[in-house]
RORO-358300 format. One record per residue: x, y, z of N, C-alpha, C in turn; chain. Coordinates in steps of 0.1 Angstrom, whole numbers, plus 2048, in hexadecimal, padded with zeros to 3 digits. Layout:
N
  n_px  n_py  n_pz  ca_px  ca_py  ca_pz  c_px  c_py  c_pz  chain
     X     Y     Z      X      Y      Z     X     Y     Z      A
...
//
This chain:
145
  n_px  n_py  n_pz  ca_px  ca_py  ca_pz  c_px  c_py  c_pz  chain
   756   920   88D    762    91D    880   75E   90A   880      A
   75C   90A   872    759    8FD    877   76B   8F3   873      A
   76D   8EA   87A    779    8DB    87B   77B   8DB   868      A
   784   8E1   864    78B    8D7    859   78F   8CD   85A      A
   794   8C1   85A    79F    8BB    860   7A7   8BD   851      A
   7B6   8B2   857    7BC    8B2    84A   7BE   8A9   840      A
   7C3   8A5   836    7C3    89E    832   7CB   88F   836      A
   7D7   892   83F    7DA    88A    846   7D1   889   855      A
   7CE   88B   85E    7C1    88B    864   7B5   883   858      A
   7B2   881   852    7A6    87E    847   7AA   871   847      A
   7BA   86E   843    7C0    860    840   7BC   852   84C      A
   7C7   85C   858    7C5    856    861   7B2   855   86C      A
   7AD   85B   868    7A0    855    868   796   849   861      A
   79B   84C   854    79B    843    850   7A2   834   852      A
   7AD   834   852    7B4    82C    856   7AB   820   864      A
   7AC   830   86F    7A3    826    875   799   81E   87C      A
   792   829   86E    77F    821    86D   785   815   867      A
   784   80E   85D    788    804    857   78F   7FD   859      A
   79C   800   868    7A4    7F3    870   795   7EE   879      A
   794   7FB   881    784    7F6    88A   77C   7ED   880      A
   779   7F2   874    770    7E9    86A   76E   7D5   86B      A
   780   7D3   86B    782    7CB    860   788   7C2   868      A
   783   7C5   87A    78D    7BA    87F   78C   7BE   88A      A
   77F   7B3   890    779    7B9    89A   786   7B3   8A7      A
   792   7AF   8A4    799    7A4    8AE   7A3   7AE   8B1      A
   7A3   7BB   8AD    7B2    7C4    8AE   7AF   7CF   8BA      A
   7BD   7CC   8BB    7BF    7D0    8C8   7CF   7DA   8CB      A
   7D3   7DE   8D0    7DE    7E4    8D6   7EA   7E5   8CD      A
   7EE   7D7   8D2    7F9    7CE    8D0   7F7   7CD   8C0      A
   7EA   7CC   8B4    7EF    7CE    8A3   7EF   7DA   8A4      A
   7E7   7E5   8AB    7ED    7F3    8A7   7FA   7F7   8A6      A
   802   7F5   8B5    80F    7F3    8B4   815   7F1   8A6      A
   810   7E4   8A4    81B    7DF    894   818   7EA   890      A
   809   7EA   88B    808    7F2    87B   80C   7FD   878      A
   809   806   886    813    811    882   821   80F   885      A
   827   804   889    834    803    884   839   803   87A      A
   832   7F7   875    835    7F3    866   830   801   85E      A
   827   807   85B    821    80E    852   82D   820   84F      A
   837   81F   85E    840    826    863   846   825   85E      A
   848   818   856    855    814    852   859   810   845      A
   845   813   842    848    811    834   844   81A   82F      A
   842   823   835    845    834    82F   84E   838   82F      A
   857   834   831    864    83E    82F   86C   83C   825      A
   863   833   820    86B    832    80A   870   838   80A      A
   87A   840   800    872    841    7F5   876   845   7E3      A
   877   835   7E4    87C    82D    7D4   866   82A   7D5      A
   867   829   7C4    85D    822    7C8   85F   810   7CF      A
   854   809   7D9    84F    802    7DC   844   7F8   7D5      A
   846   7EB   7DC    838    7E3    7D8   82E   7E8   7E5      A
   826   7E9   7E3    819    7F2    7E8   810   7FB   7E4      A
   81C   802   7DF    81C    811    7DA   814   811   7CC      A
   80C   81D   7CC    805    822    7C1   80C   827   7B3      A
   803   81F   7A5    80B    829    79C   801   829   791      A
   804   838   78A    7F6    83F    77C   7FB   83C   779      A
   7F6   831   76C    7FC    838    760   7F9   843   758      A
   7FB   846   74A    7F8    84E    740   7EE   84A   73B      A
   7E6   841   73B    7D8    83F    738   7CD   840   73D      A
   7CE   846   74C    7C3    84A    755   7C4   837   764      A
   7CE   82E   75E    7CD    81D    762   7D2   823   76B      A
   7CD   81F   77E    7D5    822    789   7D8   80E   78C      A
   7E0   80F   793    7E7    7FF    794   7EC   802   7A5      A
   7F5   7FB   7A9    7FA    7F6    7B6   808   7EF   7B3      A
   80F   7F2   7B3    81E    7EE    7B6   820   7DB   7BB      A
   822   7D5   7B8    81B    7C9    7B9   82D   7C2   7BC      A
   834   7CB   7B3    841    7BE    7B4   850   7CC   7B0      A
   859   7C9   7B4    85E    7D1    7B5   86F   7CC   7B1      A
   877   7CB   7A0    880    7C8    7A3   88C   7C9   7A0      A
   89B   7CA   7AD    8A2    7CF    7B0   8A6   7DB   7AB      A
   89D   7E5   7B0    899    7F3    7AD   8A0   7F3   7A1      A
   89B   7E8   795    89A    7F4    789   88E   7F2   77F      A
   886   7E8   782    875    7E6    778   86A   7E1   783      A
   861   7E8   781    853    7E3    788   84D   7DA   782      A
   841   7D3   78A    834    7CF    783   82C   7D2   790      A
   81D   7D5   787    815    7DD    78D   808   7CE   791      A
   7FD   7D1   795    7F5    7C9    79A   7E6   7D1   79B      A
   7D7   7CC   791    7C9    7D1    799   7CA   7CE   7A7      A
   7C3   7C8   7AC    7C8    7C2    7B4   7CE   7B2   7BC      A
   7CC   7B2   7CD    7D3    7A7    7CB   7D2   7AA   7D8      A
   7E1   7A1   7E2    7E2    7A7    7F2   7EE   7AA   7F4      A
   7F1   7B3   7FB    7FE    7B9    804   7FE   7B8   813      A
   806   7AE   814    80C    7AF    81F   817   7B5   826      A
   80F   7BD   830    820    7C7    838   827   7BE   840      A
   834   7C1   83C    841    7BE    843   843   7CF   84C      A
   84D   7CD   852    850    7DA    857   85F   7DC   84E      A
   852   7E9   844    85D    7EF    83A   85D   7E9   832      A
   84F   7E2   830    851    7D8    821   843   7D6   81E      A
   840   7D6   813    830    7C8    80A   83A   7BD   806      A
   832   7B5   807    82E    7AE    7FD   825   7A8   7F4      A
   824   7A2   7EC    817    7A3    7E1   815   797   7E1      A
   809   792   7DA    804    782    7DA   7F7   788   7D1      A
   7FA   787   7BF    7EA    785    7BC   7F0   787   7A8      A
   7F1   78D   79C    7F5    786    795   7F9   797   793      A
   801   790   785    80A    7A1    785   80E   7A6   775      A
   80F   7B1   772    810    7B5    768   81F   7B6   762      A
   823   7B9   754    830    7B7    754   836   7C2   752      A
   846   7C4   757    84A    7C8    75E   84D   7DB   757      A
   84F   7E3   75B    850    7EF    754   85F   7F4   75F      A
   868   800   75A    873    800    75C   876   80D   768      A
   877   80E   775    872    813    780   872   823   775      A
   883   827   772    885    833    771   876   838   766      A
   86D   832   767    862    83B    75F   857   83F   765      A
   858   83D   776    854    840    77E   85B   84E   785      A
   84B   858   788    853    864    78D   849   868   79D      A
   84D   868   7A9    842    86B    7B1   83B   878   7AF      A
   82C   873   7B6    823    87E    7AF   823   886   7B8      A
   82B   883   7C5    822    88C    7D4   81B   88C   7DC      A
   811   87D   7DB    808    87E    7E2   809   86D   7E6      A
   7FE   86D   7EE    7F9    85D    7F7   7EC   859   7F7      A
   7E7   84D   7F5    7DA    84F    7F3   7E0   83D   7F7      A
   7D1   838   801    7CF    82F    80D   7D2   823   802      A
   7D9   81A   80B    7DC    809    804   7DB   801   80E      A
   7D2   7F6   809    7CB    7E7    80E   7DC   7E3   818      A
   7DA   7D8   81D    7E5    7CF    824   7DC   7C9   829      A
   7EB   7C1   830    7E4    7BE    83B   7F5   7B6   840      A
   7F3   7B2   852    7F8    7AB    85B   7F7   79C   85F      A
   7FE   796   869    7F7    78C    86D   7FA   794   87F      A
   7EA   790   881    7E4    797    891   7F3   790   89B      A
   7F6   79B   8A2    7FB    796    8AA   80A   78D   8AB      A
   80F   791   89C    817    791    896   816   77C   893      A
   811   779   897    811    76C    89A   80C   765   889      A
   813   75A   886    810    758    873   807   74F   87A      A
   7F9   74C   871    7EE    73E    875   7E7   742   868      A
   7D9   736   868    7D4    73C    85B   7CB   749   863      A
   7BF   74A   858    7B4    754    859   7BA   75F   86E      A
   7C5   763   86B    7C7    76D    874   7D2   778   870      A
   7C8   77E   866    7D0    78C    860   7C8   794   869      A
   7CF   7A4   861    7C8    7AE    865   7C9   7B6   858      A
   7C0   7BC   857    7BE    7C1    847   7C2   7CF   84E      A
   7C4   7DD   844    7C7    7E5    847   7CB   7F2   839      A
   7C9   7FB   83C    7CC    806    830   7D8   80F   83C      A
   7E0   812   82D    7F0    81A    837   7EF   825   825      A
   7F2   82E   82B    7F9    835    820   805   834   815      A
   803   832   80A    80E    831    7FF   80F   834   7F5      A
   81A   83C   7F3    81D    842    7E5   819   842   7D9      A
   814   84B   7D2    80D    84A    7C9   818   852   7BE      A
   819   846   7B5    82D    84C    7A6   81F   84A   797      A
   827   853   790    81F    853    786   825   84C   775      A
   828   84F   76C    82B    849    763   829   84E   74F      A
   831   851   749    82B    856    73F   825   84B   738      A
   82A   83A   739    825    834    733   817   82B   731      A
   810   823   729    805    821    72F   800   810   735      A
   7FD   812   738    7FB    803    744   7FC   7F6   737      A
   801   7F0   73A    7FC    7E2    733   7F5   7D9   733      A
   7ED   7CD   72B    7E3    7C6    732   7E8   7BC   732      A
   7E0   7B3   736    7E5    7A0    736   7E7   79F   72A      A
//
């Protein structure tokens, strides 16, 4: 019988491969920081910065800012910092859309993020990672700049 990994096992394997390839200084302390922060981020049930959004016209973007649980803004690319249970974004944003226009799709997608090696804030001290992020959908079409 062939071994068939579950989607969760595949996510975990991709996650570890990406971590090892992108972070030569990665160690157990960084893994503990990442594990704790990824688990805290996964506990949310509302749209959060770092999640993905699929628009009705097929455009896929990441949520880059949430305004008081009322509106969100999205981005094509940028940098998502992973803190304790949240992500913050640096980059360009599209115009806001109402948060009530979003529906949870029921799947997750690996999203890029970073945090400081050993939680020590210094230049060139980032650890790049991929963590599972929720996917949302909307009947709205994506805005252009």
